[in-house]
Each structure stands twice: as structure tokens, then as C-alpha cells.
N, C-alpha and C positions, 0 to 999 in steps of 0.2 A: 416468467423468463425461463427459457429452455437451457439444458446443458448440452454443450457441443465439445467434442474432443478434437484438439489439435496435437497430434503426436502424443506426447507425455503429459499434456496439459488439459485440465478440464475447465471449460469457460461457461459462465452464464451470459446467455445473448438474448436481448430483447426481441420481441416480434415486430416492433416498429422499425420502419425504414427511415433513412435520413442520413445527415452528416453523422460520422461515427465518433463516439466517446468511448475511450478506453480507460478503465478504472483499475488501479493497482492497490491492492491491500498492503498492509504493514507486516512486520514480523509476527508470526503465530496467528496472523488473521486469516481471512477468508474472502472469496468473491462475494459472498452472501451479505457481509456487513456493509459493502459499498454499493452493491447492485441495486439500483433503483430505476425502473423504466421511466423514460422521459419522452412524451409524445413529440414526434418529429425528429427523433434521434435514435440511431442505431447504437445501443448501449452494449459494451462488451466488458465483462469483468472476469479475467482468469484467476483460478487458483494458482498462485505462484509455485514453482517447483519446491518441493519439500513441505507443502501445505495442502489442506483441504482434500479435494478428490483427485488432485494431480499426483504425480510420481512422489512417493513418501521419501525415499532415501536416494536423491540423486548423487551421482558420483562427482559432480562438479557444482559448487555453489558459489563460484566466483561472480563478480559483478558483470563480467562479460557474458557469463551463461545466462544470467537473469536478463540482460539486455537482449540477447539473442532469442530468448523466449518471447519477449514483447514483439520483436520484428516478426517472428513466425505468426504470432496472432494477427498482427496487422495485415500481413500479406494473406493470410488464410481467410480471415474473417471480415476485414474492412476494405477489401479491394486494393490493398497495397498502400492505402492512405491517400492523402494526409489525414490525420486524426487530431482531435483534442485529446491530450493525454493528461490524466490526473492520477496523483497517487498520494498515499498517506505514509509518513514516516519512512521506512525502508522502501516502500512502494514509490514514495515521492523522489527518493535517490535514484531508483531505478528509472523512473520517468525522466528525470533530469539527464541522466547519462544517455538514454535512448534518443532524447531530443538533440543532445550535443553531438552524438556519434553518428546519428542518421537523421540529418535535419530534413531530408526529403520526405520523411514519414511523418512528421509532427507540424501541425499548424499553430497550436497553442498548447501552453503548459500550465498546469495547476499543481502546486506543491503544497499540501496540507501537512503541517508540523514536519516539514522536511528541511534538511539543510545539505551542505556539501560533503558531510561525513568527515572522518578522521577524528581521533581522540586518543589522548595519552592515558585516559582512565580506562581501566580494565573491565568496563561494564558488560562485555560479552560473557566473561566468565560468571558474573553475578547473574546474568539472565539465564545461563545454562543451568546453574545450580538451582535457581528458582524453579524453572520448568521440570527439572529432575526431582525436585521435592514434592511435586503433586502426588497425593496418595491415591494413585490410580489403580484399579478402576473405581470411579466414584459410583455409589450405589444408585444415584439419581441425579438429574439435572439441578435440582434444588440443593442437594448436598454440595454439588460443585460450586454453585454460586455462594454458598455460605463460606466455603473454604477460600474461594478466590477473591472475596472481598465486597460483594453486594453491589458493586457499581455497574456502569453501563458496559464496561469492557468484560467484567465477569459474566454478565448475561449473554453477551455476544459469544463468549468462549463457550459457555454451557450449551447454547443453542446449536453449536456446531459440533459437539462431541459425538463420537460414533458409538451407536448402541450395539453392544456385542452381548452374547449370552451371559458373560460374567459381570457386565456393568458398562459404564460410559467411559469412553477413552478419547483423549485428544487426537486429532487428525494430523499430528506432527510429532517428531521426536527431539528431545532436548538437545542432544548433540548436534543434530543438523541445524537447529535454531541458533545455537551458539557459534557454529561454524560460518553460517550464512551473515550474521550480523557482524562477526569479526572482520568480514571482508569490507564492510561499510566502514567500520572503524579504523581500518588500516591505513586509509589514504584520504586526505582532504582534497577534493576534486575541483580545486579553484579553477584550474585551466579549463575544464569541461563547462563550469558555470560561465566563464567569460566567453567562451565560444558560442553560447546560445544567441540566436537572433530572433526567436519567436516571442509573441506577447506572453508575458509570464505573470501569474498571480500567486503570490505567497500568502497562505492562510495560517495564522497561528492561533492556538488556544490561549485564552487569558493566563492560564498557568502553563505556559509553553515549556517544553524540555529543550528547545533550541535556544542556545545562549544569545543574549542580546547582542553581544559583541560580533558573533557570526552573522547575525541578520543584518546588522549595521553595515558590516563589510560587504555583504552580498548587494545591498542597495546602493553602496558606494561605487561598486565595480559595474553595476548595470542600473543606472538611475531611472531607466524608464519602467522598472519593475513595480507592480502594485503590490502593497502589503494591506491586508485586512486581519483584524483580530475578532475572534468569536467570543463574546462575552460569557462568563459562567461556564467555561470549558477547560479541559486540560489537554493532554497529548492526543487523546482520542475524541477530538471535537466533533467528528462526524457521528459519534455515538452519544456524546454528552448533550449535543444540541442539533439533532439531525434536521429540524426544519430550517435552522439558520444556515447550516452547510448547504442544504439543497437550494436554498435561496441564492446563496452566493454562486453556486455552480450554474444555476439557471441564468442569472444576470450575465455571467461571463459568457455563457454559450450564446446568449441573445445578442450580443454585440455585433 
């Protein structure tokens, strides 16, 4: 896949042509962890603002700003759509809002470990403190994995670290991550969820972070939505069980 710039966004784009699939990573993630070439499909995976190779310190981290970025990518790289739009975690939330606010751009929606947002728990502060606690620069990618916990997410983070003369640095800033996810936690977007009219697939990890009660209400409000759980996986199911995630994605695309 090649890198293409759309204004302040860096995107991975496949060489194959065909129906467009746009993939949105989660908080502190990157396009590379989701971007997999699929024969017969134009795959587009942007590094979202504040992440990866895109603008590092955006002035605006509102939900509207993230949605506007997706619109720009679809218009610039996917012929104005409609596209199949898939996202994980915060990326799933962005995908949902894009499909609700710009229905002409999205034909199908896949939400991996994503819900409607909103929370009374101050988890954004905890995440911000966690990211700020990283002992950067790391002397090596191996040292980063050892600190971050040895799991699939730790390996993905380590692979994406930027190598500078003094060591390895994350391609994001802790305060920007906290501010971005705080916007997700601020409001439960039930109205946007109910506004959706596109075929929708919800995918959960077996050890999901999305509350069962929230998923149950999502299905109650939109009975036609399909729910699938990936065994032996957590919030980052696409990294824990990549083959299972890719299979689900392919089956949905082939319908």
C-alpha cells in the first residue's frame, strides 16, 4: 500500500481498484494496524488527526472535526462514495457519526468494539495519565513492548514508534489523546445511532469493553443490526485475532 496525503491527513491506499473500503483506527492507533489489501477493493486507511503520520497537534479534536476528515478522504480518494466504512473503538464511533450525518457517503457500516459513546466515568483522564507515563524515548522497540505489556496492542504500538536520534517515540501526544477521547465520552450519540439506515455489523471481542447493556439497547433500537463476537479476543480484536477479523470483514463485503 502507498501513502497519499489529503490536506493534513496521511492515508494508506491500496493499488487495487474496486468498491471502496475505508478503515478507521482507534485512539492512539494508526492506519497500519487496520490496512490490509483486499483483492477487488480499493482500501483506504487514514491516520486520523493527532495520530501517525497525520497532523500531530490539531487545534480541533471535536467529533465534528474527525467526521469532516473522513468526508474529505472519501471525496478525495473514493470518488465521493458511497463506501463501506469500518472502524475500531473511537474509529467505530467516528464511522457511525459519518454514516449518520452524511448518509449519501456510506453504503455499509462495520463497528468493531464501538458503541454510541458517552460515559460518567472519567476514563479519558486515566488514559491521558497512562500515555503520559510512558518512559520515552524507548531505547528500542523491544523495550517498548516490555513496558507496554507484551500483548498484540503493545506490539502494534511498538511497530509504529518513530525512530529519532535519541530513541523511539510515539507518533501521538498524551494530551491530544485525552482531549480526543473526552469528546467521545462527553455525549451518548443515541440519536445518531437511530438515524442510521445502512446495513450495519457490530463486532465485539469476547472480552469486550462495550457494556452489554449498551449493546442490547443498540440492537433494540435497530433490530436489523447483526452482532458477531470474535472468540479469544479483547478490545483490540483485529490485533488479537486478525484472521477472524479479516474473515468477518470479507464475508460482509462479499454480500
